[in-house]
Residue frames as a rotation matrix with the C-alpha (Angstrom) as fourth column:
MET 1
0.567 0.824 0.000 0.00
0.824 -0.567 0.000 0.00
0.000 0.000 -1.000 0.00
PHE 2
0.499 -0.455 -0.737 2.78
0.112 -0.810 0.576 2.43
-0.859 -0.370 -0.353 0.90
ARG 3
-0.593 -0.765 0.253 4.78
0.327 0.058 0.943 1.59
-0.736 0.642 0.216 -2.21
GLY 4
-0.159 0.638 0.754 1.67
0.985 0.052 0.164 2.13
0.065 0.768 -0.637 -4.31
GLY 5
0.839 0.483 -0.251 1.45
0.521 -0.845 0.115 5.60
-0.156 -0.228 -0.961 -2.78
GLY 6
0.653 -0.629 0.421 5.02
0.079 -0.496 -0.864 6.43
0.753 0.598 -0.274 -3.81
TRP 7
0.770 -0.376 0.516 6.72
-0.624 -0.278 0.730 5.83
-0.131 -0.884 -0.448 -0.46
ASN 8
-0.200 -0.859 -0.471 10.12
-0.583 0.491 -0.647 4.27
0.787 0.145 -0.599 0.14
VAL 9
0.788 0.571 0.231 9.37
-0.548 0.479 0.686 1.13
0.281 -0.667 0.690 2.19
ILE 10
-0.421 -0.903 -0.090 11.95
-0.669 0.376 -0.642 -0.50
0.613 -0.210 -0.762 4.48
LYS 11
0.713 0.636 -0.297 10.93
-0.310 0.665 0.679 -3.86
0.629 -0.392 0.671 5.94
LEU 12
-0.351 -0.808 0.473 12.81
-0.786 -0.020 -0.618 -4.34
0.509 -0.589 -0.628 9.22
LEU 13
0.598 0.764 -0.244 11.77
-0.591 0.625 0.509 -7.92
0.542 -0.160 0.825 9.94
TRP 14
0.863 -0.263 -0.432 14.66
0.368 0.912 0.181 -10.20
0.347 -0.315 0.883 10.83
GLY 15
0.808 -0.583 0.087 17.57
-0.461 -0.533 0.709 -9.56
-0.367 -0.613 -0.700 13.20
GLY 16
0.187 -0.868 -0.459 21.21
-0.970 -0.090 -0.226 -10.28
0.156 0.488 -0.859 12.52
TYR 17
-0.392 -0.338 0.856 21.15
-0.586 0.809 0.052 -13.76
-0.710 -0.481 -0.515 14.08
TRP 18
0.568 0.663 0.488 19.06
0.025 0.578 -0.816 -14.87
-0.823 0.476 0.311 11.09
ASP 19
0.440 -0.350 -0.827 21.61
-0.827 -0.517 -0.221 -13.69
-0.350 0.781 -0.516 8.51
ALA 20
-0.637 -0.766 0.091 23.65
-0.682 0.615 0.395 -16.90
-0.359 0.190 -0.914 8.42
LEU 21
-0.375 0.582 0.721 20.53
0.279 0.813 -0.511 -19.07
-0.884 0.010 -0.468 8.03
LEU 22
0.666 0.664 -0.339 19.09
-0.079 -0.390 -0.917 -16.86
-0.741 0.638 -0.208 5.28
ALA 23
0.069 -0.732 -0.678 22.42
-0.941 -0.274 0.200 -16.94
-0.332 0.624 -0.707 3.44
ARG 24
-0.851 -0.404 0.336 22.25
-0.326 0.907 0.267 -20.74
-0.413 0.117 -0.903 3.40
ASP 25
0.004 0.950 0.312 18.64
0.072 0.311 -0.948 -20.77
-0.997 0.026 -0.067 2.18
THR 26
-0.799 -0.481 -0.362 19.66
-0.295 -0.212 0.932 -21.35
-0.525 0.851 0.028 -1.45
ASN 27
-0.841 0.520 0.148 16.43
0.456 0.535 0.712 -23.12
0.291 0.666 -0.687 -2.40
GLY 28
-0.649 0.561 0.513 14.09
-0.438 -0.828 0.351 -20.67
0.622 0.004 0.783 -0.64
VAL 29
-0.140 0.632 -0.762 12.52
0.519 0.702 0.487 -23.16
0.843 -0.327 -0.426 1.78
LEU 30
-0.573 -0.110 -0.812 13.25
0.802 -0.278 -0.529 -21.01
-0.167 -0.954 0.248 4.85
LYS 31
-0.957 0.248 -0.150 11.77
-0.273 -0.945 0.179 -17.97
-0.098 0.213 0.972 3.13
LYS 32
-0.414 0.842 -0.346 8.69
-0.161 0.307 0.938 -20.02
0.896 0.445 0.009 2.19
LEU 33
-0.224 0.282 -0.933 8.33
0.849 0.526 -0.045 -21.16
0.478 -0.802 -0.357 5.80
MET 34
-0.844 -0.145 -0.516 8.60
0.415 -0.786 -0.459 -17.58
-0.339 -0.602 0.723 7.03
MET 35
-0.864 0.497 -0.081 5.97
-0.440 -0.666 0.602 -16.37
0.245 0.556 0.794 4.60
GLU 36
-0.194 0.847 -0.495 3.42
-0.077 0.490 0.869 -19.05
0.978 0.207 -0.030 5.50
THR 37
-0.506 -0.033 -0.862 3.85
0.808 0.331 -0.487 -18.76
0.302 -0.943 -0.141 9.29
VAL 38
0.361 0.744 0.562 1.15
0.385 -0.668 0.637 -16.62
0.849 -0.014 -0.528 10.93
ASP 39
-0.079 -0.429 0.900 1.74
-0.514 -0.756 -0.405 -14.11
0.854 -0.495 -0.161 13.72
GLY 40
0.696 0.425 0.578 0.32
-0.707 0.263 0.657 -16.35
0.127 -0.866 0.483 16.45
GLU 41
0.883 -0.423 -0.202 2.85
0.408 0.906 -0.113 -19.06
0.231 0.018 0.973 15.64
TYR 42
-0.016 -0.906 0.423 5.73
0.246 -0.413 -0.877 -16.58
0.969 0.090 0.229 15.76
GLN 43
0.188 0.171 0.967 4.40
-0.792 -0.555 0.253 -15.45
0.580 -0.814 0.031 19.13
ASN 44
0.973 0.205 0.110 4.42
-0.231 0.803 0.549 -19.04
0.024 -0.560 0.828 20.41
CYS 45
0.516 -0.844 -0.150 8.03
0.498 0.437 -0.749 -19.50
0.697 0.312 0.645 19.28
LYS 46
-0.327 -0.654 0.682 9.18
-0.202 -0.657 -0.727 -16.69
0.923 -0.375 0.083 21.57
ALA 47
0.303 0.539 0.786 6.85
-0.882 -0.155 0.446 -17.63
0.362 -0.828 0.428 24.41
PHE 48
0.943 0.225 0.247 7.77
-0.304 0.883 0.357 -21.33
-0.138 -0.411 0.901 24.56
GLY 49
0.357 -0.918 0.176 11.49
-0.469 -0.013 0.883 -21.27
-0.808 -0.397 -0.435 23.76
GLY 50
-0.269 -0.669 -0.693 14.07
-0.925 -0.020 0.379 -22.81
-0.267 0.743 -0.614 21.46
ALA 51
-0.881 -0.050 0.471 13.05
-0.013 0.997 0.080 -26.48
-0.474 0.064 -0.878 21.70
TYR 52
0.110 0.989 0.096 9.47
0.335 0.053 -0.941 -25.61
-0.936 0.136 -0.326 20.79
THR 53
0.430 0.012 -0.903 10.69
-0.653 -0.686 -0.320 -23.48
-0.623 0.727 -0.287 17.86
ARG 54
-0.672 -0.730 -0.122 12.97
-0.646 0.498 0.578 -26.26
-0.362 0.468 -0.807 16.59
GLU 55
-0.767 0.380 0.517 10.08
0.361 0.922 -0.142 -28.72
-0.531 0.078 -0.844 16.49
ASN 56
0.114 0.993 0.035 7.10
0.675 -0.052 -0.736 -26.56
-0.729 0.108 -0.676 15.54
PHE 57
0.627 0.029 -0.779 8.74
-0.421 -0.828 -0.369 -24.01
-0.656 0.559 -0.507 13.24
PHE 58
-0.210 -0.815 -0.541 11.93
-0.948 0.034 0.316 -25.40
-0.239 0.579 -0.779 11.70
GLY 59
-0.685 -0.106 0.721 10.63
-0.178 0.984 -0.025 -28.94
-0.706 -0.145 -0.693 11.96
LYS 60
0.376 0.919 -0.116 7.96
-0.331 0.017 -0.943 -28.40
-0.866 0.393 0.311 9.32
TYR 61
0.882 -0.167 -0.441 10.46
-0.409 0.195 -0.891 -29.08
0.234 0.967 0.104 6.51
ASP 62
0.767 -0.640 -0.053 13.45
0.629 0.731 0.264 -31.41
-0.130 -0.236 0.963 6.41
GLU 63
0.152 -0.745 0.650 15.60
0.653 -0.418 -0.632 -28.67
0.742 0.521 0.423 4.87
THR 64
0.264 -0.017 0.964 14.91
-0.437 -0.893 0.104 -26.14
0.860 -0.449 -0.243 7.63
ARG 65
0.988 0.045 0.148 15.28
-0.151 0.472 0.868 -28.75
-0.031 -0.880 0.473 10.37
ALA 66
0.524 -0.848 0.074 18.73
0.842 0.503 -0.194 -29.58
0.128 0.164 0.978 8.98
MET 67
0.259 -0.409 0.875 19.65
0.195 -0.865 -0.462 -25.86
0.946 0.291 -0.144 8.93
VAL 68
0.324 -0.047 0.945 19.44
-0.785 -0.570 0.241 -25.62
0.527 -0.820 -0.222 12.72
ALA 69
0.801 -0.025 -0.598 20.79
0.198 0.954 0.225 -29.10
0.564 -0.299 0.769 13.55
GLY 70
-0.127 -0.964 -0.234 24.06
0.723 0.071 -0.687 -27.54
0.679 -0.257 0.688 14.73
LEU 71
-0.405 0.063 0.912 22.36
-0.388 -0.915 -0.109 -24.88
0.828 -0.398 0.395 16.88
SER 72
-0.910 0.138 -0.390 21.47
0.409 0.441 -0.799 -25.32
0.062 -0.887 -0.458 20.52
ASP 73
0.079 0.996 -0.039 17.97
0.967 -0.067 0.247 -24.57
0.244 -0.057 -0.968 21.79
ASP 74
0.225 -0.070 -0.972 19.34
0.545 -0.817 0.185 -21.33
-0.807 -0.572 -0.146 23.29
ASP 75
-0.828 -0.552 -0.098 20.82
0.193 -0.445 0.875 -20.36
-0.527 0.705 0.475 19.91
ILE 76
-0.575 0.692 0.437 17.43
0.691 0.124 0.712 -20.86
0.438 0.711 -0.550 18.27
TRP 77
0.347 0.734 -0.584 15.67
0.926 -0.366 0.091 -18.86
-0.147 -0.573 -0.806 20.97
ARG 78
-0.144 -0.506 -0.850 18.12
0.371 -0.824 0.428 -15.98
-0.918 -0.253 0.306 20.36
LEU 79
-0.631 0.004 0.775 17.09
0.768 -0.135 0.626 -15.65
0.107 0.991 0.082 16.70
ASN 80
-0.523 0.293 -0.801 15.89
0.431 -0.720 -0.545 -12.08
-0.736 -0.630 0.250 16.94
ARG 81
0.493 0.755 0.432 13.41
0.837 -0.276 -0.473 -9.76
-0.238 0.595 -0.768 15.29
GLY 82
-0.110 -0.589 0.801 14.63
0.809 -0.521 -0.271 -6.80
0.577 0.618 0.534 13.26
GLY 83
0.486 0.412 0.770 13.02
0.005 -0.883 0.469 -4.22
0.874 -0.224 -0.432 15.51
HIS 84
0.983 -0.168 0.074 15.16
-0.072 0.021 0.997 -5.42
-0.169 -0.986 0.008 18.45
ASP 85
0.344 -0.907 0.244 18.49
0.923 0.374 0.088 -5.46
-0.171 0.195 0.966 16.60
PRO 86
0.458 -0.150 -0.876 20.32
0.161 -0.955 0.247 -2.12
-0.874 -0.254 -0.414 17.08
HIS 87
-0.644 -0.764 -0.021 22.48
0.080 -0.095 0.992 -2.70
-0.760 0.638 0.123 13.99
LYS 88
-0.544 0.525 0.654 19.46
0.837 0.292 0.462 -3.36
0.052 0.799 -0.599 11.77
VAL 89
0.527 0.745 -0.409 17.53
0.779 -0.615 -0.117 -0.42
-0.339 -0.257 -0.905 13.26
TYR 90
0.035 -0.612 -0.790 20.49
0.002 -0.790 0.613 1.89
-0.999 -0.023 -0.026 12.60
ALA 91
-0.844 -0.388 0.370 20.79
0.321 0.187 0.929 0.62
-0.430 0.902 -0.033 9.02
ALA 92
-0.088 0.907 0.412 17.08
0.996 0.068 0.065 1.20
0.031 0.416 -0.909 8.42
TYR 93
0.662 0.318 -0.679 17.22
0.451 -0.893 0.022 4.78
-0.599 -0.320 -0.734 9.74
HIS 94
-0.344 -0.862 -0.371 20.42
0.034 -0.406 0.913 5.45
-0.938 0.302 0.169 7.80
GLN 95
-0.752 0.123 0.647 18.70
0.654 0.263 0.710 4.41
-0.083 0.957 -0.278 4.59
ALA 96
0.281 0.959 -0.033 15.60
0.956 -0.282 -0.085 6.41
-0.090 -0.007 -0.996 5.49
VAL 97
0.524 -0.082 -0.848 17.39
0.229 -0.945 0.233 9.72
-0.820 -0.316 -0.476 6.15
ASN 98
-0.539 -0.784 -0.309 19.46
-0.164 -0.262 0.951 9.32
-0.826 0.564 0.012 2.98
THR 99
-0.379 0.522 0.764 16.44
0.899 0.404 0.170 8.70
-0.220 0.751 -0.622 0.75
LYS 100
-0.781 0.042 -0.624 15.57
-0.079 -0.996 0.032 11.80
-0.620 0.075 0.781 -1.22
GLY 101
-0.832 0.424 -0.357 12.44
-0.506 -0.319 0.801 12.78
0.226 0.848 0.480 -3.09
MET 102
0.030 0.882 -0.471 9.95
-0.173 0.468 0.866 10.58
0.984 0.056 0.167 -1.22
PRO 103
0.233 0.088 0.969 8.84
-0.965 -0.101 0.241 9.83
0.119 -0.991 0.062 2.35
THR 104
-0.554 -0.481 -0.679 9.99
-0.344 0.875 -0.339 6.62
0.758 0.046 -0.651 4.05
VAL 105
0.547 0.638 0.542 8.07
-0.808 0.233 0.540 4.17
0.219 -0.733 0.644 6.22
ILE 106
-0.657 -0.736 -0.164 9.90
-0.614 0.648 -0.450 1.55
0.438 -0.195 -0.878 8.31
LEU 107
0.550 0.823 -0.140 7.83
-0.627 0.518 0.582 -1.57
0.551 -0.232 0.801 9.00
ALA 108
-0.497 -0.829 0.257 9.49
-0.749 0.261 -0.609 -3.12
0.437 -0.495 -0.751 12.06
LYS 109
0.414 0.543 -0.731 8.79
-0.069 0.819 0.569 -6.61
0.908 -0.185 0.377 13.38
THR 110
-0.472 -0.529 0.705 9.07
-0.724 -0.223 -0.653 -6.87
0.502 -0.819 -0.278 17.16
VAL 111
-0.535 0.253 -0.806 8.18
0.472 0.881 -0.038 -9.18
0.700 -0.401 -0.591 20.04
LYS 112
0.386 0.771 0.506 5.26
-0.161 -0.484 0.860 -8.26
0.908 -0.414 -0.063 22.26
GLY 113
0.975 0.039 0.219 6.44
-0.219 0.020 0.975 -7.60
0.034 -0.999 0.028 25.84
TYR 114
0.488 -0.849 -0.201 10.10
0.201 0.333 -0.921 -7.79
0.849 0.409 0.333 24.80
GLY 115
-0.461 -0.814 0.353 12.36
-0.258 -0.258 -0.931 -8.29
0.849 -0.520 -0.092 27.81
MET 116
0.098 0.597 0.796 9.62
-0.952 -0.176 0.250 -9.29
0.289 -0.783 0.551 30.26
GLY 117
-0.862 -0.505 0.045 10.60
-0.499 0.829 -0.254 -12.96
0.091 -0.242 -0.966 30.24
SER 118
-0.802 0.530 -0.276 8.10
0.489 0.848 0.207 -15.55
0.344 0.031 -0.939 31.47
SER 119
-0.519 0.626 -0.583 5.93
0.482 -0.349 -0.804 -12.84
-0.706 -0.698 -0.121 33.04
GLY 120
0.340 0.776 -0.531 4.84
-0.015 -0.560 -0.829 -11.40
-0.940 0.290 -0.179 29.71
GLU 121
-0.512 -0.589 -0.626 7.11
-0.598 -0.279 0.752 -11.83
-0.617 0.759 -0.209 26.70
SER 122
-0.864 0.204 -0.461 5.07
-0.367 0.373 0.852 -12.85
0.346 0.905 -0.247 23.66
LEU 123
-0.669 0.684 -0.289 1.96
0.741 0.592 -0.316 -13.28
-0.046 -0.426 -0.904 25.82
ASN 124
-0.184 0.689 0.701 -1.33
0.497 -0.550 0.671 -11.46
0.848 0.472 -0.241 25.27
PRO 125
0.656 0.477 -0.585 -1.80
0.736 -0.234 0.635 -10.59
0.166 -0.847 -0.504 29.00
THR 126
-0.440 -0.896 -0.065 1.26
0.897 -0.436 -0.068 -8.33
0.033 -0.088 0.996 28.59
HIS 127
-0.396 0.325 0.859 -1.13
0.280 -0.848 0.450 -5.49
0.874 0.419 0.245 27.77
GLN 128
0.648 0.722 0.240 -2.66
-0.054 -0.271 0.961 -5.68
0.759 -0.636 -0.137 31.24
THR 129
0.303 -0.611 -0.732 0.57
0.900 0.435 0.010 -6.30
0.312 -0.662 0.682 33.20
LYS 130
0.858 0.084 0.507 1.21
-0.030 -0.977 0.212 -3.36
0.513 -0.197 -0.835 35.51
LYS 131
0.405 -0.722 0.561 4.09
-0.909 -0.255 0.329 -4.66
-0.094 -0.643 -0.760 37.62
LEU 132
0.196 -0.449 -0.872 6.77
-0.339 0.803 -0.490 -7.38
0.920 0.391 0.006 37.37
ASP 133
0.997 0.073 -0.007 7.39
-0.023 0.399 0.917 -9.79
0.070 -0.914 0.399 40.24
ASN 134
0.524 -0.849 0.077 10.86
-0.566 -0.279 0.776 -10.17
-0.637 -0.450 -0.626 41.77
ASP 135
0.052 -0.500 0.864 11.87
0.407 0.801 0.439 -13.12
-0.912 0.329 0.246 39.58
ALA 136
0.622 0.252 0.741 10.84
0.782 -0.157 -0.603 -11.25
-0.036 0.955 -0.294 36.42
VAL 137
0.948 -0.315 -0.039 12.79
-0.312 -0.948 0.070 -8.14
-0.059 -0.055 -0.997 37.50
ARG 138
0.214 -0.916 0.340 15.93
-0.350 0.253 0.902 -10.21
-0.912 -0.312 -0.266 38.08
ALA 139
0.151 -0.098 0.984 15.49
0.754 0.654 -0.050 -11.91
-0.639 0.750 0.173 34.71
PHE 140
0.912 0.216 0.348 15.12
0.389 -0.722 -0.572 -8.49
0.127 0.658 -0.743 33.05
ARG 141
0.717 -0.695 -0.046 18.28
-0.547 -0.603 0.581 -7.25
-0.432 -0.392 -0.812 34.81
ASP 142
0.012 -0.750 0.661 20.29
0.042 0.661 0.749 -10.29
-0.999 0.019 0.040 33.73
ARG 143
0.423 0.222 0.879 19.07
0.811 0.339 -0.476 -10.16
-0.404 0.914 -0.036 30.15
PHE 144
0.815 -0.031 0.579 20.02
0.340 -0.784 -0.520 -6.54
0.470 0.620 -0.628 29.61
ASN 145
-0.031 -0.953 -0.301 23.15
0.862 0.127 -0.491 -6.57
0.507 -0.274 0.817 31.82
ILE 146
0.481 0.253 0.839 21.91
-0.148 -0.920 0.362 -3.85
0.864 -0.298 -0.405 34.18
PRO 147
-0.452 -0.823 -0.343 24.47
0.220 0.270 -0.937 -3.47
0.864 -0.499 0.059 37.02
LEU 148
0.059 0.496 0.866 22.12
-0.891 -0.364 0.270 -3.83
0.449 -0.788 0.420 40.01
SER 149
-0.877 -0.462 -0.130 22.76
-0.342 0.791 -0.507 -6.45
0.337 -0.400 -0.852 42.68
ASP 150
-0.239 0.787 -0.568 20.20
0.497 0.602 0.625 -8.83
0.834 -0.133 -0.535 44.20
LYS 151
-0.457 0.008 -0.889 20.60
0.872 -0.194 -0.450 -6.94
-0.177 -0.981 0.082 47.47
GLN 152
-0.959 0.096 -0.267 19.70
-0.133 -0.983 0.125 -3.62
-0.250 0.155 0.956 45.81
LEU 153
-0.568 0.788 -0.238 16.60
-0.259 0.104 0.960 -5.19
0.782 0.607 0.145 44.32
GLU 154
-0.190 0.492 -0.850 15.53
0.729 0.651 0.214 -6.82
0.658 -0.578 -0.482 47.59
GLU 155
-0.560 -0.129 -0.818 16.05
0.770 -0.445 -0.457 -3.76
-0.305 -0.886 0.349 49.79
ALA 156
-0.985 0.174 0.001 14.32
-0.158 -0.896 0.415 -1.27
0.073 0.408 0.910 47.49
GLU 157
-0.397 0.914 0.079 10.62
-0.080 0.051 -0.995 -0.58
-0.914 -0.401 0.053 48.06
GLN 158
0.819 0.568 -0.077 10.27
-0.134 0.059 -0.989 -0.27
-0.558 0.821 0.125 44.31
VAL 159
0.567 -0.633 0.528 12.48
0.818 0.506 -0.273 -1.22
-0.094 0.587 0.804 41.37
PRO 160
0.236 -0.529 -0.815 15.48
0.235 -0.783 0.576 1.15
-0.943 -0.327 -0.061 41.52
PHE 161
0.994 -0.006 -0.113 16.54
-0.107 -0.378 -0.920 3.25
-0.038 0.926 -0.376 38.56
TYR 162
0.270 -0.955 0.125 20.00
0.778 0.293 0.557 2.72
-0.568 -0.053 0.821 37.14
HIS 163
0.960 -0.054 -0.275 21.93
-0.175 -0.881 -0.439 5.80
-0.218 0.469 -0.856 35.99
PRO 164
0.682 -0.720 0.127 25.17
0.688 0.573 -0.445 5.22
0.247 0.391 0.886 34.01
GLY 165
-0.021 -0.712 -0.702 26.73
0.783 -0.449 0.432 8.48
-0.622 -0.540 0.567 35.28
GLU 166
0.668 0.344 -0.659 26.80
0.035 -0.900 -0.435 12.09
-0.743 0.268 -0.613 34.14
ASP 167
-0.010 -0.795 -0.607 30.04
-0.767 -0.383 0.515 11.61
-0.641 0.471 -0.606 32.19
SER 168
-0.225 -0.048 0.973 29.00
0.284 0.952 0.113 8.39
-0.932 0.302 -0.201 30.46
PRO 169
-0.983 -0.182 -0.004 28.79
0.041 -0.243 0.969 8.44
-0.178 0.953 0.246 26.63
GLU 170
-0.428 0.892 0.143 25.07
0.848 0.343 0.404 7.60
0.311 0.294 -0.904 26.78
VAL 171
0.302 0.554 -0.776 24.17
0.809 -0.579 -0.098 10.53
-0.504 -0.598 -0.623 29.03
GLN 172
-0.472 -0.549 -0.689 26.40
0.073 -0.804 0.591 12.94
-0.879 0.229 0.419 27.10
TYR 173
-0.928 0.185 0.323 24.68
0.348 0.130 0.928 11.91
0.129 0.974 -0.185 23.86
LEU 174
-0.024 0.992 -0.126 21.22
0.985 0.045 0.168 12.42
0.172 -0.120 -0.978 25.36
LYS 175
0.154 0.024 -0.988 22.22
0.531 -0.845 0.062 15.87
-0.833 -0.534 -0.143 26.65
GLU 176
-0.830 -0.506 -0.236 23.57
0.051 -0.490 0.870 16.86
-0.556 0.710 0.432 23.24
ARG 177
-0.686 0.636 0.353 20.34
0.604 0.227 0.764 15.83
0.405 0.738 -0.539 21.54
ARG 178
0.228 0.799 -0.556 18.22
0.963 -0.270 0.006 17.62
-0.145 -0.537 -0.831 24.14
ALA 179
-0.229 -0.390 -0.892 20.28
0.268 -0.906 0.328 20.80
-0.936 -0.164 0.312 23.70
ALA 180
-0.980 -0.150 0.130 19.79
0.154 -0.160 0.975 20.58
-0.125 0.976 0.180 19.94
LEU 181
-0.321 0.940 0.115 16.02
0.803 0.205 0.560 20.39
0.503 0.272 -0.821 20.54
GLY 182
-0.071 0.267 0.961 16.06
-0.026 -0.964 0.266 23.59
0.997 -0.006 0.075 22.59
GLY 183
-0.581 -0.208 0.787 16.34
-0.737 -0.275 -0.617 22.44
0.345 -0.939 0.007 26.21
TYR 184
-0.988 0.074 -0.134 14.63
0.126 0.890 -0.437 20.16
0.087 -0.449 -0.889 28.73
LEU 185
-0.378 0.900 -0.216 11.25
0.555 0.033 -0.831 21.83
-0.741 -0.435 -0.512 29.19
PRO 186
-0.015 0.456 0.890 8.76
0.952 -0.266 0.152 23.31
0.306 0.849 -0.430 26.70
GLN 187
-0.698 -0.255 -0.669 8.86
0.471 -0.867 -0.162 27.09
-0.539 -0.428 0.726 26.56
ARG 188
0.498 0.825 0.269 6.25
0.823 -0.352 -0.445 29.64
-0.272 0.443 -0.854 25.60
ARG 189
-0.642 -0.763 -0.079 7.98
0.666 -0.606 0.435 32.20
-0.380 0.226 0.897 23.39
ARG 190
0.224 0.709 -0.669 6.40
0.180 -0.704 -0.687 35.54
-0.958 0.033 -0.285 22.56
LYS 191
0.372 -0.188 -0.909 8.37
-0.854 -0.452 -0.257 35.65
-0.363 0.872 -0.329 19.35
ALA 192
0.990 0.022 0.140 9.00
0.036 0.916 -0.400 32.78
-0.137 0.401 0.906 16.97
ALA 193
0.240 -0.967 0.089 12.58
0.294 0.159 0.943 31.58
-0.925 -0.200 0.322 16.64
LYS 194
-0.844 -0.450 0.293 12.27
0.397 -0.156 0.904 32.16
-0.361 0.880 0.310 12.90
SER 195
-0.188 0.801 -0.569 9.88
-0.297 -0.598 -0.744 34.67
-0.936 0.029 0.350 11.38
PHE 196
-0.721 0.030 0.692 7.98
0.623 0.464 0.630 34.02
-0.302 0.885 -0.354 8.17
THR 197
-0.864 0.438 -0.249 5.67
-0.500 -0.803 0.323 35.88
-0.058 0.404 0.913 5.84
VAL 198
-0.369 0.822 0.435 2.00
0.066 0.490 -0.869 35.03
-0.927 -0.292 -0.235 6.29
PRO 199
-0.763 0.126 0.634 0.38
0.645 0.208 0.735 34.08
-0.039 0.970 -0.240 2.94
THR 200
-0.854 0.491 -0.174 -1.97
-0.494 -0.869 -0.027 36.71
-0.165 0.063 0.984 1.64
LEU 201
-0.208 0.884 0.419 -5.69
-0.346 0.335 -0.876 35.98
-0.915 -0.327 0.236 1.56
ASP 202
0.324 0.362 -0.874 -5.74
-0.930 -0.047 -0.365 35.63
-0.173 0.931 0.321 -2.22
LYS 203
-0.721 -0.630 -0.288 -3.78
-0.659 0.752 0.005 32.36
0.213 0.193 -0.958 -1.85
TYR 204
-0.861 0.448 0.239 -6.91
0.206 0.738 -0.643 30.89
-0.465 -0.505 -0.728 -0.25
GLU 205
-0.644 0.619 -0.450 -9.32
-0.729 -0.675 0.114 32.42
-0.234 0.402 0.886 -2.75
ARG 206
-0.511 0.472 -0.718 -10.73
-0.396 0.613 0.684 29.13
0.763 0.634 -0.126 -4.02
LEU 207
-0.664 0.272 -0.696 -11.73
0.664 0.643 -0.382 28.18
0.343 -0.716 -0.608 -0.49
LEU 208
-0.786 0.338 -0.518 -13.49
0.135 -0.723 -0.677 31.48
-0.603 -0.602 0.523 0.09
LYS 209
-0.658 0.554 -0.510 -15.73
-0.747 -0.392 0.537 31.20
0.098 0.735 0.671 -2.95
ASP 210
0.336 0.851 0.404 -18.94
-0.755 0.499 -0.424 29.24
-0.562 -0.162 0.811 -3.37
SER 211
-0.654 -0.645 0.396 -18.03
-0.340 0.718 0.608 25.72
-0.676 0.263 -0.688 -4.44
GLY 212
-0.529 0.517 -0.673 -21.14
-0.784 0.005 0.621 25.42
0.324 0.856 0.402 -6.54
GLU 213
0.428 0.778 -0.460 -22.86
-0.559 0.628 0.541 22.05
0.710 0.026 0.704 -6.53
ARG 214
0.028 -0.503 -0.864 -20.19
0.437 0.784 -0.442 20.40
0.899 -0.365 0.241 -4.37
THR 215
0.864 0.285 0.414 -20.40
-0.252 -0.468 0.847 20.79
0.436 -0.837 -0.332 -0.61
TYR 216
-0.180 -0.983 -0.023 -17.15
-0.292 0.076 -0.953 21.14
0.939 -0.165 -0.301 1.34
SER 217
0.709 0.235 -0.664 -16.77
0.540 0.425 0.727 19.29
0.453 -0.874 0.175 4.63
THR 218
0.891 -0.411 0.193 -14.78
-0.447 -0.717 0.535 20.99
-0.082 -0.563 -0.822 7.37
THR 219
0.432 -0.754 0.495 -12.17
0.205 0.616 0.760 18.23
-0.878 -0.228 0.421 7.06
MET 220
0.374 -0.245 0.894 -11.78
0.926 0.147 -0.347 18.81
-0.047 0.958 0.282 3.32
ALA 221
0.845 -0.019 0.534 -11.47
0.100 -0.976 -0.194 22.56
0.525 0.217 -0.823 3.80
PHE 222
0.794 -0.571 0.207 -8.91
-0.388 -0.215 0.896 22.12
-0.468 -0.792 -0.392 6.59
VAL 223
0.317 -0.688 0.653 -6.77
0.566 0.690 0.452 19.72
-0.761 0.226 0.608 4.55
GLN 224
0.459 -0.117 0.881 -6.80
0.825 -0.310 -0.472 22.03
0.328 0.943 -0.046 1.54
THR 225
0.948 -0.144 0.282 -5.83
-0.232 -0.922 0.310 24.93
0.215 -0.360 -0.908 3.80
LEU 226
0.533 -0.790 0.302 -2.82
-0.116 0.286 0.951 22.93
-0.838 -0.542 0.060 4.99
ASN 227
0.326 -0.393 0.860 -1.92
0.865 0.491 -0.103 21.99
-0.382 0.777 0.500 1.41
ILE 228
0.763 -0.005 0.647 -1.89
0.364 -0.824 -0.435 25.64
0.535 0.567 -0.627 0.38
ALA 229
0.868 -0.438 0.234 0.26
-0.466 -0.556 0.688 26.57
-0.171 -0.706 -0.687 3.39
LEU 230
0.422 -0.734 0.532 2.75
0.178 0.643 0.745 23.76
-0.889 -0.220 0.402 2.75
ARG 231
0.361 -0.260 0.896 3.13
0.931 0.163 -0.328 24.70
-0.061 0.952 0.301 -0.91
ASP 232
0.989 -0.007 0.145 3.85
0.002 -0.998 -0.064 28.33
0.145 0.064 -0.987 -0.05
LYS 233
0.371 -0.927 -0.046 7.57
0.399 0.205 -0.894 28.98
0.838 0.313 0.446 -0.64
ASP 234
-0.294 -0.485 0.824 7.89
-0.503 -0.654 -0.565 31.14
0.813 -0.581 -0.052 2.50
LEU 235
0.153 0.467 0.871 5.62
-0.988 0.086 0.128 29.37
-0.016 -0.880 0.475 4.97
GLY 236
0.735 0.326 -0.594 5.87
-0.466 0.880 -0.094 25.80
0.492 0.346 0.799 3.65
PRO 237
-0.089 -0.856 -0.509 9.33
-0.035 0.513 -0.858 24.84
0.995 -0.059 -0.075 4.96
ALA 238
-0.551 -0.157 0.820 8.36
-0.756 -0.323 -0.570 25.75
0.354 -0.933 0.059 8.56
PRO 239
0.223 0.645 0.731 5.44
-0.841 0.507 -0.191 23.34
-0.493 -0.572 0.655 9.23
GLY 240
0.873 0.179 -0.454 6.70
-0.437 0.702 -0.563 20.97
0.217 0.690 0.691 6.56
ALA 241
-0.025 -0.998 0.054 10.12
-0.931 0.003 -0.366 20.38
0.365 -0.060 -0.929 8.11
ASP 242
-0.609 -0.206 0.766 8.96
-0.631 0.711 -0.310 17.29
-0.481 -0.672 -0.563 10.04
ARG 243
0.390 0.860 -0.331 6.72
-0.899 0.276 -0.340 15.78
-0.201 0.430 0.880 7.37
ARG 244
-0.119 -0.490 -0.864 9.24
-0.618 0.718 -0.322 13.03
0.777 0.495 -0.388 6.64
């Protein structure tokens, strides 16, 4: 649908752990299996682990079963989705920002409740989960290598925040981006940072006249008003800067 509308479409589906398997898929059986597997089955693969995935996903064809014969159940469970692979996400955004002449949409495949472990990962009740129990918090800490001890978790009345330090590269990067956006809190300015010339009323002339037999809805009139503003050489770049 997006491609039909003239968009650049980036499908961010499979993480880097799949690359070696896809490279060996010379006859297209793995791709066929991926295409015919429905979302609920993919959800089960993450919810029930590597052994389940080996039998119920890869086990559907002899060729795909043989592909993962040398992988452990943990290796199979680690086969990741594109939306959770930082390298793939970076590559998708890099391609998006360097695409000229058309908007870009990134269709990212992710795992519901990612990181929640047995308390919610790939499970529908994730949407109603408000708090993780102690075992789930420890599993989350271990999975993402967060430097908090068991003692810190046990003694805290609520899950403690971890801060990497003011001088850490992560915090410095966040501060740089926040400074580029104008500071930490929204501000009400009496004068715009950049002035522009307001379009004259004649630019909207066709909206001010009787449309004849056709009746304009308020939505149609509003959208056409925006279109006129965005096409204006002086005003257009201001509200149109974030359209991508």
